[in-house]
C-alpha positions, 0 to 999 in steps of 0.5 A: 812431166817425164817422158814415160808419163807423157808416153802413157798419156798419149797412148791412153788418148789414142786407145780411147779415141780408136775404140769410139763407135763410128756413125753408121753410114751407107759406106759402112753398110755396103762394105765387106765387113761382117758384123756378128749378129748384125750384118754380112756386108750389105746384107743385114740380119732380118733382110728379106729373101728378095733383098738377099737375092738382089744383093747376091743373085743365084748362080745357075748350076752352082748355088743350091737352095733348100727349103727348111721347116715351116717358118724357118725360110730357105737355106742358100748354099 
């Protein structure tokens, strides 16, 4: 096997293993990684207002809260 073919095979192996999904762990969920459509750090899409404020306690005189249309919850800035 020549060097070029061996290099291509090795690169293919590295690329295919790096694209594999890692199993979900508590460490992955608690990270600061934003996973579009799934989570932002430890906060997951669909978490309750209570969970959001436990993870990110409101800061007086800094954070703002606005009510939204009925059924749409609250907006926190």
